[in-house]
C-alpha distance (Angstrom), angle and dihedral (degrees) to the residues before:
residue distance angle dihedral
M1 . . .
S2 3.79 . .
E3 3.80 116.2 .
I4 3.79 112.9 -89.3
G5 3.83 89.7 -119.8
I6 3.81 91.3 58.7
F7 3.80 117.2 82.2
E8 3.80 116.9 -147.5
Q9 3.79 127.9 -164.5
P10 3.83 117.7 -169.8
L11 3.79 114.9 -145.8
N12 3.80 96.6 -153.6
E13 3.79 139.5 32.7
R14 3.79 93.2 -108.5
Y15 3.79 93.0 62.4
R16 3.77 91.3 39.6
L17 3.81 86.1 59.9
F18 3.82 92.4 45.8
L19 3.80 93.6 51.2
R20 3.80 91.2 46.0
M21 3.80 92.5 50.9
E22 3.80 92.1 45.8
Q23 3.80 90.6 56.0
L24 3.80 92.3 46.3
F25 3.81 92.9 50.9
E26 3.80 90.2 50.6
R27 3.81 91.0 48.5
L28 3.80 88.6 54.1
D29 3.81 90.5 49.9
H30 3.79 89.5 52.5
H31 3.81 94.7 50.3
L32 3.81 91.2 45.8
E33 3.80 87.0 64.5
G34 3.82 91.2 61.2
S35 3.77 123.4 82.1
S36 3.81 104.3 -162.8
V37 3.80 127.3 101.4
W38 3.80 88.5 -113.0
D39 3.81 91.3 54.6
T40 3.80 89.6 54.5
H41 3.82 91.6 44.8
A42 3.82 89.9 53.2
L43 3.80 88.5 45.1
L44 3.80 91.7 58.3
Q45 3.81 91.7 45.8
G46 3.79 87.3 56.8
L47 3.79 90.2 46.7
L48 3.81 90.3 55.1
E49 3.81 89.9 50.5
L50 3.80 89.9 50.5
L51 3.79 90.7 49.9
H52 3.81 89.6 51.3
A53 3.82 91.2 50.1
V54 3.81 95.7 50.6
S55 3.80 91.7 43.8
R56 3.80 93.6 62.6
G57 3.80 104.9 95.3
D58 3.78 123.3 -36.3
S59 3.80 100.7 -40.8
K60 3.79 94.9 175.7
R61 3.80 91.8 53.3
E62 3.82 90.2 50.3
I63 3.81 91.0 53.1
I64 3.81 91.9 47.4
K65 3.81 91.9 48.4
E66 3.80 91.2 51.5
L67 3.81 93.2 49.0
D68 3.82 89.6 49.7
R69 3.80 91.2 47.6
Q70 3.81 93.0 49.7
R71 3.80 92.1 46.8
A72 3.79 90.7 52.7
A73 3.81 91.8 47.9
L74 3.81 93.6 47.5
S75 3.80 93.6 45.5
R76 3.80 89.3 63.8
F77 3.81 88.8 67.1
D78 3.80 93.2 58.7
H79 3.82 94.8 91.5
R80 3.82 95.5 49.9
S81 3.78 114.9 106.0
A82 3.82 96.1 -142.8
V83 3.80 93.6 56.7
D84 3.80 121.4 106.9
R85 3.78 95.6 -125.0
A86 3.79 95.2 -171.2
R87 3.81 91.2 56.7
L88 3.79 91.8 43.0
R89 3.81 92.2 52.0
A90 3.80 90.2 48.1
V91 3.82 90.6 53.3
L92 3.82 92.6 47.1
D93 3.81 91.8 47.0
E94 3.80 91.0 51.4
Q95 3.78 91.1 50.2
R96 3.80 90.7 48.8
R97 3.82 89.6 52.4
L98 3.80 91.0 50.3
L99 3.80 91.4 49.2
E100 3.79 91.2 51.3
A101 3.82 90.7 50.7
L102 3.81 91.9 50.8
H103 3.81 93.7 46.0
A104 3.81 89.2 49.8
Q105 3.81 89.8 62.9
T106 3.79 107.4 86.1
S107 3.80 96.5 -171.4
A108 3.79 129.9 70.3
L109 3.79 119.3 -96.2
G110 3.78 110.6 -81.2
Q111 3.81 94.8 14.7
E112 3.80 91.8 128.9
L113 3.80 90.0 51.4
R114 3.80 92.0 49.6
E115 3.82 89.0 55.5
N116 3.82 92.7 51.2
D117 3.83 110.6 110.6
L118 3.80 96.9 -150.9
L119 3.80 93.7 47.4
N120 3.81 89.2 46.6
Q121 3.79 90.4 55.6
L122 3.80 91.5 48.5
Q123 3.81 91.0 46.1
Q124 3.79 92.1 51.1
R125 3.78 90.8 51.5
A126 3.80 90.1 49.0
S127 3.82 91.6 48.8
A128 3.79 90.2 52.7
G129 3.79 89.8 61.4
G130 3.79 134.5 -69.8
R131 3.77 128.4 14.3
P132 3.80 119.3 -51.9
G133 3.78 114.9 -106.3
I134 3.77 128.3 -148.1
L135 3.80 99.6 -111.9
E136 3.81 95.1 56.5
I137 3.82 93.3 66.7
P138 3.84 112.8 45.1
G139 3.81 92.4 -171.2
Y140 3.80 89.2 56.6
Q141 3.81 90.8 48.4
E142 3.81 89.8 52.5
W143 3.80 92.5 48.8
L144 3.81 91.6 51.7
Q145 3.82 88.6 58.1
R146 3.79 92.0 62.6
S147 3.78 122.2 98.6
V148 3.80 118.2 -70.5
D149 3.82 89.8 -122.2
E150 3.80 91.3 57.4
R151 3.80 92.9 45.9
H152 3.80 93.9 48.2
R153 3.79 93.4 43.5
L154 3.79 90.7 55.2
V155 3.81 94.5 46.3
R156 3.80 91.1 50.3
Q157 3.79 87.7 50.7
W158 3.81 89.7 53.3
L159 3.81 91.0 49.8
E160 3.80 96.1 47.2
P161 3.85 96.2 87.8
L162 3.81 88.3 56.6
G163 3.80 92.8 55.5
A164 3.80 95.9 96.2
A165 3.81 91.9 48.8
R166 3.79 91.5 49.5
A167 3.80 92.4 49.3
A168 3.81 90.7 48.8
I169 3.82 93.0 49.7
D170 3.81 91.1 47.6
N171 3.82 88.9 50.6
C172 3.81 94.0 49.7
L173 3.80 93.6 46.5
R174 3.80 93.2 46.5
L175 3.80 92.5 53.2
V176 3.80 92.2 46.8
R177 3.81 93.4 48.4
E178 3.80 91.6 47.8
S179 3.80 92.8 48.4
A180 3.82 95.7 82.8
D181 3.79 135.3 42.1
W182 3.78 122.7 -135.8
S183 3.81 114.8 -94.4
P184 3.83 122.1 -161.4
M185 3.81 112.6 -120.8
K186 3.79 139.3 175.4
A187 3.79 123.0 -143.5
A188 3.81 106.1 -151.3
G189 3.78 108.8 -139.8
G190 3.79 89.6 -4.5
F191 3.81 92.9 -61.4
H192 3.81 131.2 109.3
E193 3.80 128.2 179.0
Q194 3.79 126.2 -175.8
A195 3.78 137.4 171.0
L196 3.78 118.8 -120.8
D197 3.78 114.5 -121.5
A198 3.81 105.4 -114.4
S199 3.80 90.5 -154.7
Q200 3.82 92.0 60.8
S201 3.79 131.0 68.0
I202 3.80 104.4 -134.4
Q203 3.80 116.8 -169.1
V204 3.80 104.1 167.5
I205 3.80 134.9 25.6
R206 3.79 113.2 -153.1
T207 3.79 127.0 -165.2
R208 3.79 128.4 -173.2
L209 3.79 128.9 -164.8
D210 3.78 132.6 -167.6
R211 3.80 96.3 -113.9
D212 3.82 93.0 -169.2
R213 3.81 92.9 56.8
M214 3.80 96.3 35.1
P215 3.81 111.1 31.6
H216 3.79 121.8 178.2
R217 3.80 93.2 22.5
F218 3.78 128.3 119.8
P219 3.81 139.5 168.8
E220 3.79 129.0 -118.4
V221 3.80 114.4 -156.6
S222 3.79 124.7 -155.4
A223 3.80 115.9 -173.9
G224 3.78 135.3 -174.0
R225 3.78 132.1 175.6
Q226 3.80 95.5 -81.8
R227 3.78 107.0 26.6
F228 3.77 145.9 4.6
T229 3.77 135.9 -145.4
I230 3.79 132.2 -151.8
R231 3.79 122.5 -155.8
F232 3.78 119.5 -172.5
F233 3.77 121.0 -142.3
E234 3.78 135.3 -170.1
Q235 3.80 125.5 -145.3
A236 3.78 115.7 172.4
S237 3.80 91.9 -177.8
P238 3.81 131.9 18.2
N239 3.81 85.8 -131.5
D240 3.81 89.6 67.2
R241 3.76 129.7 66.2
A242 3.81 115.8 -103.7
T243 3.81 115.6 -110.5
Q244 3.78 128.0 -156.5
V245 3.80 115.0 -103.9
R246 3.81 114.4 -117.7
D247 3.80 100.6 -169.0
D248 3.79 126.6 78.9
I249 3.80 115.5 -80.0
A250 3.80 124.3 -153.5
F251 3.79 111.8 -151.0
D252 3.79 142.7 151.2
L253 3.79 121.9 -112.4
A254 3.80 133.6 -164.0
C255 3.80 123.4 -178.6
C256 3.78 101.7 -159.5
G257 3.77 129.3 -162.9
V258 3.80 144.5 130.3
């Protein structure tokens, strides 16, 4: 995942999905490190959110399309003399392996989770309004009383069919993030505007601030087909409304795409 001090703005729904799923997978990893009932309860809440994310549209097809698109884009560099061909072939081989793993799965992403009785009960409670509690489902309450090893073993088993998708998303995001170097910028009066290069396929705009020098400040990115703008805001307390910064802001920018 991107560092928490780096702000990322996806420029299309595909990468919005990828970034969302990346965060959900890392949340699940975090809760799998805890041993309490409440850790496992939070773990299953995250699992339901992941199931909701992969159920919107054909997530597997979107991942496959992006791997194919990146492979085609990277293959065009093969004839250039300055390219590290060994590294390029390694990247292409890894993407081919990921594509084969995804094509080998005959079911849609999350199908095994959708057929899980306990998760179905929790999902139905969530769909009825609010988050499902423990007391409403006695079978869930009983399961939470089992050993942490048994609970974690079962959750990892549920997540296993999503392993290829997670690896593919991690691969796509890593290549996109590594595609551009950081460039120092200055937002005059807290505002920055920049044209998008029509010859490049940009998927994610990344901004980085010096949090020690500029605490409580954050960027908001608005992007269209031809250009994007960044407005910087300040919010000393979450109880107060954020206000736009009026002084000049030094920041780093990376327009990332393969």
